[in-house]
PASEBA-1860 file (N, C-alpha, C; in nm, 3 decimals):
! residues 191
1> MTQLIQYA> 15.209/9.700/14.614/15.307/9.806/14.592/15.250/9.942/14.650 ~ 15.350/10.023/14.698/15.310/10.146/14.749/15.379/10.257/14.675 ~ 15.298/10.358/14.625/15.379/10.459/14.545/15.340/10.593/14.604 ~ 15.436/10.695/14.649/15.396/10.831/14.706/15.408/10.911/14.583 ~ 15.307/11.001/14.570/15.300/11.082/14.461/15.299/11.229/14.525 ~ 15.427/11.305/14.513/15.439/11.426/14.564/15.384/11.530/14.484 ~ 15.300/11.611/14.533/15.221/11.713/14.457/15.332/11.825/14.411 ~ 15.454/11.842/14.473/15.562/11.926/14.441/15.619/11.881/14.312
9> SLRPAPWK> 15.610/11.768/14.280/15.682/11.689/14.152/15.578/11.711/14.030 ~ 15.455/11.763/14.060/15.360/11.752/13.953/15.362/11.879/13.878 ~ 15.318/11.898/13.753/15.299/12.006/13.682/15.163/12.020/13.626 ~ 15.101/12.142/13.640/14.970/12.160/13.574/14.969/12.180/13.428 ~ 14.857/12.139/13.365/14.850/12.167/13.211/14.723/12.256/13.201 ~ 14.747/12.357/13.126/14.627/12.437/13.094/14.524/12.381/13.007 ~ 14.388/12.411/13.032/14.287/12.361/12.961/14.292/12.422/12.819 ~ 14.243/12.348/12.726/14.231/12.410/12.592/14.148/12.543/12.571
17> NGGGSTTE> 14.044/12.546/12.659/13.955/12.664/12.653/14.001/12.782/12.746 ~ 14.118/12.767/12.816/14.178/12.883/12.895/14.102/12.898/13.024 ~ 14.008/12.815/13.053/13.920/12.836/13.170/13.978/12.783/13.308 ~ 14.090/12.705/13.293/14.137/12.651/13.423/14.261/12.559/13.383 ~ 14.298/12.466/13.470/14.414/12.373/13.445/14.388/12.251/13.526 ~ 14.473/12.146/13.486/14.454/12.024/13.546/14.594/11.966/13.589 ~ 14.595/11.917/13.693/14.728/11.850/13.744/14.695/11.699/13.761 ~ 14.765/11.615/13.681/14.726/11.480/13.687/14.811/11.420/13.812
25> IMVFPPGA> 14.735/11.355/13.889/14.802/11.273/14.009/14.836/11.144/13.967 ~ 14.742/11.063/13.899/14.777/10.931/13.869/14.690/10.886/13.768 ~ 14.732/10.809/13.663/14.658/10.744/13.546/14.684/10.598/13.550 ~ 14.602/10.518/13.509/14.614/10.380/13.482/14.553/10.319/13.360 ~ 14.613/10.252/13.271/14.763/10.226/13.274/14.852/10.362/13.274 ~ 14.975/10.336/13.320/15.051/10.457/13.333/15.090/10.510/13.194 ~ 15.081/10.635/13.169/15.109/10.708/13.043/14.996/10.700/12.951 ~ 14.878/10.658/12.991/14.764/10.652/12.902/14.703/10.784/12.873
33> GFDGFDWR> 14.656/10.810/12.757/14.596/10.942/12.735/14.437/10.940/12.757 ~ 14.378/11.035/12.726/14.233/11.049/12.759/14.150/10.934/12.712 ~ 14.186/10.893/12.578/14.108/10.779/12.511/14.141/10.627/12.566 ~ 14.249/10.635/12.640/14.297/10.490/12.684/14.302/10.459/12.830 ~ 14.263/10.551/12.917/14.275/10.516/13.057/14.159/10.423/13.116 ~ 14.208/10.353/13.214/14.108/10.277/13.277/14.047/10.361/13.395 ~ 14.135/10.435/13.464/14.106/10.538/13.570/14.215/10.643/13.571 ~ 14.170/10.756/13.627/14.247/10.885/13.623/14.215/10.962/13.738
41> VSLATIAQ> 14.305/11.014/13.827/14.283/11.110/13.944/14.362/11.231/13.905 ~ 14.293/11.350/13.935/14.353/11.465/13.912/14.309/11.580/13.992 ~ 14.378/11.687/13.998/14.327/11.821/14.060/14.293/11.909/13.948 ~ 14.188/11.970/13.949/14.145/12.079/13.853/14.114/12.201/13.914 ~ 14.175/12.320/13.859/14.153/12.446/13.898/14.061/12.521/13.808 ~ 13.946/12.565/13.852/13.850/12.624/13.767/13.856/12.777/13.791 ~ 13.903/12.843/13.696/13.934/12.988/13.710/13.826/13.071/13.629 ~ 13.757/13.011/13.537/13.646/13.091/13.466/13.527/13.000/13.432
49> SGPFSLFP> 13.411/13.061/13.407/13.301/12.993/13.380/13.300/12.937/13.247 ~ 13.246/12.821/13.217/13.261/12.765/13.084/13.203/12.616/13.092 ~ 13.201/12.543/12.973/13.163/12.412/12.965/13.283/12.316/13.018 ~ 13.230/12.190/13.061/13.337/12.087/13.079/13.347/12.016/12.956 ~ 13.467/11.949/12.944/13.505/11.858/12.826/13.403/11.739/12.855 ~ 13.370/11.676/12.747/13.292/11.561/12.735/13.372/11.441/12.747 ~ 13.340/11.338/12.829/13.422/11.214/12.828/13.324/11.095/12.831 ~ 13.266/11.068/12.715/13.169/10.954/12.701/13.223/10.837/12.745
57> GIDRTLAL> 13.138/10.753/12.833/13.185/10.629/12.868/13.260/10.638/13.007 ~ 13.265/10.758/13.067/13.342/10.775/13.180/13.246/10.811/13.293 ~ 13.266/10.760/13.422/13.204/10.805/13.540/13.294/10.900/13.622 ~ 13.235/11.013/13.662/13.327/11.112/13.721/13.264/11.149/13.870 ~ 13.366/11.169/13.952/13.334/11.231/14.078/13.415/11.353/14.102 ~ 13.343/11.470/14.141/13.441/11.584/14.179/13.418/11.627/14.334 ~ 13.511/11.660/14.401/13.516/11.698/14.540/13.574/11.831/14.553 ~ 13.518/11.921/14.620/13.585/12.058/14.629/13.699/12.044/14.742
65> VDGDGVLL> 13.819/12.098/14.699/13.926/12.106/14.783/13.954/12.244/14.830 ~ 13.942/12.348/14.748/13.979/12.483/14.785/13.897/12.564/14.714 ~ 13.841/12.686/14.779/13.777/12.787/14.708/13.635/12.795/14.753 ~ 13.554/12.882/14.700/13.412/12.909/14.750/13.317/12.815/14.692 ~ 13.364/12.754/14.579/13.268/12.646/14.512/13.238/12.705/14.360 ~ 13.154/12.615/14.306/13.124/12.638/14.155/12.978/12.591/14.129 ~ 12.905/12.662/14.061/12.765/12.613/14.020/12.780/12.522/13.898 ~ 12.737/12.404/13.909/12.737/12.326/13.780/12.604/12.311/13.721
73> DFGGERVV> 12.569/12.339/13.609/12.463/12.322/13.545/12.441/12.209/13.442 ~ 12.362/12.105/13.468/12.344/11.988/13.402/12.231/11.998/13.292 ~ 12.193/12.115/13.265/12.093/12.126/13.180/11.952/12.153/13.252 ~ 11.882/12.053/13.301/11.770/12.066/13.376/11.796/12.063/13.537 ~ 11.921/12.043/13.581/11.943/12.046/13.714/12.067/12.128/13.736 ~ 12.072/12.199/13.853/12.188/12.268/13.907/12.225/12.225/14.041 ~ 12.357/12.215/14.058/12.414/12.163/14.176/12.529/12.275/14.213 ~ 12.536/12.309/14.327/12.650/12.396/14.385/12.741/12.303/14.445
81> LGADEPVV> 12.873/12.293/14.382/12.974/12.206/14.446/13.051/12.312/14.551 ~ 13.010/12.292/14.669/13.048/12.393/14.767/13.059/12.323/14.910 ~ 13.042/12.405/15.008/13.053/12.371/15.147/12.944/12.269/15.180 ~ 12.825/12.306/15.137/12.709/12.219/15.179/12.699/12.092/15.084 ~ 12.759/12.093/14.981/12.759/11.964/14.900/12.894/11.964/14.819 ~ 12.988/11.904/14.911/13.129/11.903/14.858/13.163/11.800/14.754 ~ 13.079/11.709/14.719/13.103/11.609/14.634/12.985/11.579/14.535 ~ 13.016/11.561/14.408/12.916/11.545/14.299/12.954/11.432/14.213
89> CFAGEDAV> 12.869/11.344/14.166/12.899/11.245/14.084/12.800/11.253/13.946 ~ 12.866/11.235/13.840/12.803/11.245/13.721/12.874/11.168/13.601 ~ 12.810/11.154/13.501/12.844/11.080/13.381/12.928/11.161/13.276 ~ 13.041/11.129/13.226/13.127/11.207/13.150/13.066/11.268/13.025 ~ 12.957/11.196/12.975/12.892/11.230/12.857/12.788/11.355/12.885 ~ 12.761/11.366/13.018/12.665/11.485/13.046/12.724/11.618/13.005 ~ 12.644/11.705/12.951/12.679/11.836/12.912/12.677/11.912/13.043 ~ 12.781/11.971/13.085/12.803/12.042/13.223/12.862/12.180/13.194
97> HATVAGGP> 12.787/12.279/13.242/12.834/12.412/13.234/12.873/12.462/13.383 ~ 13.004/12.512/13.396/13.040/12.556/13.543/13.039/12.707/13.539 ~ 12.978/12.754/13.640/12.969/12.912/13.672/13.048/12.928/13.791 ~ 13.152/13.011/13.792/13.247/13.046/13.896/13.187/13.168/13.953 ~ 13.144/13.166/14.082/13.069/13.278/14.148/13.184/13.373/14.205 ~ 13.275/13.318/14.280/13.385/13.404/14.340/13.506/13.375/14.270 ~ 13.620/13.340/14.343/13.745/13.322/14.285/13.759/13.179/14.241 ~ 13.865/13.135/14.196/13.891/13.006/14.129/13.866/12.906/14.252
105> TTDFNVMT> 13.827/12.774/14.199/13.825/12.663/14.275/13.925/12.562/14.246 ~ 13.951/12.471/14.343/14.045/12.352/14.308/13.949/12.232/14.347 ~ 13.933/12.142/14.253/13.849/12.026/14.271/13.939/11.904/14.248 ~ 13.904/11.806/14.328/13.962/11.659/14.314/13.881/11.591/14.221 ~ 13.938/11.532/14.114/13.855/11.474/14.002/13.904/11.322/14.001 ~ 13.790/11.233/14.000/13.827/11.094/13.980/13.734/11.048/13.858 ~ 13.809/10.980/13.762/13.728/10.926/13.648/13.773/10.773/13.628 ~ 13.665/10.701/13.599/13.673/10.557/13.563/13.591/10.522/13.439
113> RRGRCRHK> 13.655/10.438/13.357/13.579/10.399/13.232/13.497/10.295/13.272 ~ 13.382/10.332/13.238/13.255/10.231/13.252/13.283/10.092/13.183 ~ 13.254/9.986/13.248/13.287/9.851/13.188/13.412/9.789/13.215 ~ 13.513/9.874/13.254/13.648/9.833/13.280/13.662/9.843/13.453 ~ 13.619/9.948/13.513/13.627/9.967/13.647/13.529/10.076/13.706 ~ 13.527/10.066/13.830/13.425/10.165/13.903/13.513/10.218/14.024 ~ 13.466/10.329/14.072/13.540/10.384/14.193/13.435/10.433/14.293 ~ 13.483/10.443/14.423/13.410/10.513/14.544/13.503/10.612/14.599
121> LERQEVRG> 13.447/10.729/14.621/13.536/10.832/14.688/13.463/10.849/14.811 ~ 13.548/10.855/14.938/13.502/10.882/15.068/13.596/10.983/15.138 ~ 13.544/11.079/15.194/13.615/11.172/15.276/13.627/11.133/15.419 ~ 13.755/11.116/15.475/13.776/11.086/15.609/13.838/11.195/15.691 ~ 13.798/11.221/15.808/13.855/11.332/15.893/13.945/11.253/15.998 ~ 14.073/11.302/16.005/14.166/11.229/16.083/14.219/11.327/16.203 ~ 14.186/11.284/16.318/14.248/11.360/16.432/14.301/11.252/16.538 ~ 14.447/11.260/16.534/14.501/11.151/16.622/14.540/11.039/16.522
129> QQALARRS> 14.518/10.911/16.580/14.552/10.790/16.494/14.415/10.718/16.470 ~ 14.406/10.666/16.357/14.292/10.586/16.320/14.330/10.500/16.198 ~ 14.256/10.377/16.191/14.279/10.285/16.078/14.238/10.350/15.950 ~ 14.303/10.307/15.840/14.255/10.353/15.707/14.151/10.248/15.657 ~ 14.028/10.282/15.638/13.923/10.206/15.580/13.942/10.189/15.435 ~ 13.964/10.063/15.389/13.976/10.040/15.231/13.872/9.944/15.202 ~ 13.828/9.958/15.072/13.725/9.863/15.032/13.755/9.794/14.894 ~ 13.892/9.803/14.858/13.945/9.730/14.746/14.095/9.710/14.756
137> GTTLLFLA> 14.146/9.644/14.652/14.296/9.601/14.646/14.377/9.721/14.601 ~ 14.304/9.815/14.533/14.375/9.935/14.481/14.303/10.061/14.541 ~ 14.391/10.126/14.619/14.321/10.251/14.693/14.426/10.359/14.664 ~ 14.377/10.495/14.632/14.455/10.606/14.636/14.397/10.690/14.759 ~ 14.498/10.731/14.840/14.470/10.823/14.950/14.528/10.962/14.915 ~ 14.450/11.081/14.924/14.500/11.207/14.896/14.467/11.294/15.013 ~ 14.577/11.366/15.048/14.559/11.467/15.166/14.510/11.603/15.108 ~ 14.376/11.602/15.140/14.300/11.728/15.092/14.318/11.851/15.170
145> DGESLTLR> 14.333/11.837/15.309/14.341/11.938/15.395/14.420/11.892/15.513 ~ 14.490/11.999/15.567/14.586/11.960/15.686/14.727/11.967/15.647 ~ 14.818/12.005/15.739/14.956/12.040/15.720/15.026/11.910/15.667 ~ 14.999/11.808/15.752/15.071/11.683/15.723/14.990/11.568/15.776 ~ 15.028/11.439/15.727/14.968/11.307/15.770/15.077/11.206/15.738 ~ 15.082/11.114/15.858/15.176/10.997/15.843/15.086/10.874/15.823 ~ 15.133/10.789/15.724/15.067/10.666/15.689/15.150/10.563/15.740 ~ 15.111/10.453/15.809/15.196/10.354/15.862/15.139/10.217/15.842
153> SEQECIAL> 15.226/10.111/15.814/15.187/9.982/15.790/15.302/9.921/15.899 ~ 15.294/9.781/15.898/15.406/9.709/15.979/15.538/9.722/15.908 ~ 15.534/9.742/15.764/15.654/9.748/15.688/15.706/9.899/15.658 ~ 15.605/9.986/15.644/15.638/10.117/15.590/15.585/10.230/15.674 ~ 15.650/10.350/15.664/15.608/10.481/15.722/15.625/10.579/15.608 ~ 15.517/10.644/15.571/15.515/10.750/15.463/15.463/10.879/15.508 ~ 15.536/10.991/15.494/15.499/11.119/15.543/15.440/11.189/15.419 ~ 15.328/11.258/15.430/15.255/11.331/15.329/15.240/11.484/15.385
161> VRFDAVLL> 15.253/11.576/15.286/15.204/11.715/15.298/15.077/11.746/15.211 ~ 15.022/11.861/15.225/14.886/11.874/15.163/14.912/11.858/15.013 ~ 14.807/11.791/14.956/14.799/11.753/14.809/14.882/11.655/14.775 ~ 14.967/11.583/14.855/15.029/11.455/14.824/14.929/11.347/14.824 ~ 14.966/11.242/14.745/14.883/11.118/14.746/14.962/10.999/14.747 ~ 14.900/10.882/14.787/14.972/10.759/14.797/14.885/10.663/14.740 ~ 14.945/10.572/14.627/14.867/10.474/14.572/14.898/10.337/14.657 ~ 14.799/10.275/14.709/14.824/10.146/14.772/14.754/10.033/14.711
169> SGEREWRM> 14.834/9.921/14.691/14.759/9.805/14.621/14.802/9.685/14.726 ~ 14.711/9.581/14.716/14.755/9.460/14.813/14.656/9.489/14.926 ~ 14.671/9.391/15.020/14.582/9.385/15.142/14.632/9.429/15.274 ~ 14.753/9.489/15.271/14.816/9.551/15.371/14.726/9.638/15.466 ~ 14.747/9.638/15.604/14.671/9.725/15.685/14.737/9.854/15.720 ~ 14.688/9.963/15.723/14.734/10.094/15.729/14.666/10.172/15.837 ~ 14.740/10.260/15.898/14.707/10.356/16.005/14.736/10.494/15.969 ~ 14.658/10.580/15.988/14.678/10.728/15.956/14.705/10.807/16.096
177> EAAQASVF> 14.784/10.898/16.086/14.813/10.986/16.208/14.833/11.127/16.169 ~ 14.756/11.216/16.230/14.764/11.360/16.199/14.695/11.438/16.319 ~ 14.747/11.565/16.342/14.693/11.640/16.441/14.537/11.683/16.389 ~ 14.520/11.715/16.261/14.404/11.746/16.206/14.420/11.732/16.049 ~ 14.341/11.659/15.990/14.357/11.629/15.834/14.225/11.582/15.782 ~ 14.206/11.623/15.650/14.088/11.551/15.571/14.160/11.482/15.462 ~ 14.126/11.358/15.447/14.172/11.279/15.332/14.069/11.233/15.232 ~ 14.082/11.215/15.114/13.991/11.158/15.031/14.065/11.025/15.007
185> VVDIVAA> 13.977/10.914/15.026/14.008/10.768/14.993/13.941/10.736/14.868 ~ 14.000/10.697/14.767/13.953/10.648/14.639/13.979/10.508/14.622 ~ 13.883/10.421/14.624/13.886/10.270/14.596/13.843/10.237/14.454 ~ 13.943/10.174/14.378/13.911/10.142/14.241/13.892/9.984/14.244 ~ 13.777/9.949/14.181/13.734/9.809/14.165/13.714/9.765/14.019 ~ 13.771/9.651/13.975/13.748/9.602/13.845/13.596/9.583/13.823 ~ 13.551/9.616/13.700/13.413/9.588/13.668/13.384/9.438/13.643
END
């Protein structure tokens, strides 16, 4: 099954603490809340400094999509999610405090429930045509940067614009085509 998720059709939800907003791209099972999902993919806009919500039993990966970056304080360790380190992985039960140095940032957020599934996020640069490297039967492709991208198989042709995503399942082979694009490829594997 192939499902195009158009960013223009999604609506952001404000955080309870007022420090940002989240736009859910996909959740499995469909319609699951924070206590019942196996995996969840979203965009988060961090507008103000403050603590992250705790998600015990969840593995998380954040990738910078837009903005100057954010300082993440894990208590004894600090990481700058920015151009030099655009991806960070951590446990959802970790106490994390975000400090916004410049303007707001937009981050791609992947969460998987430990014991049910796990994920791997990879950034791929596309110039011209190339094969989509997948490592599982369930893959979500997200157009993080670039004006447009075309995704093709022998049976389908899907056009994406920035922040659109496609959920791919099954073993079909796909090719990507773009003048210049950065994509995040998220593979979900059962535990």
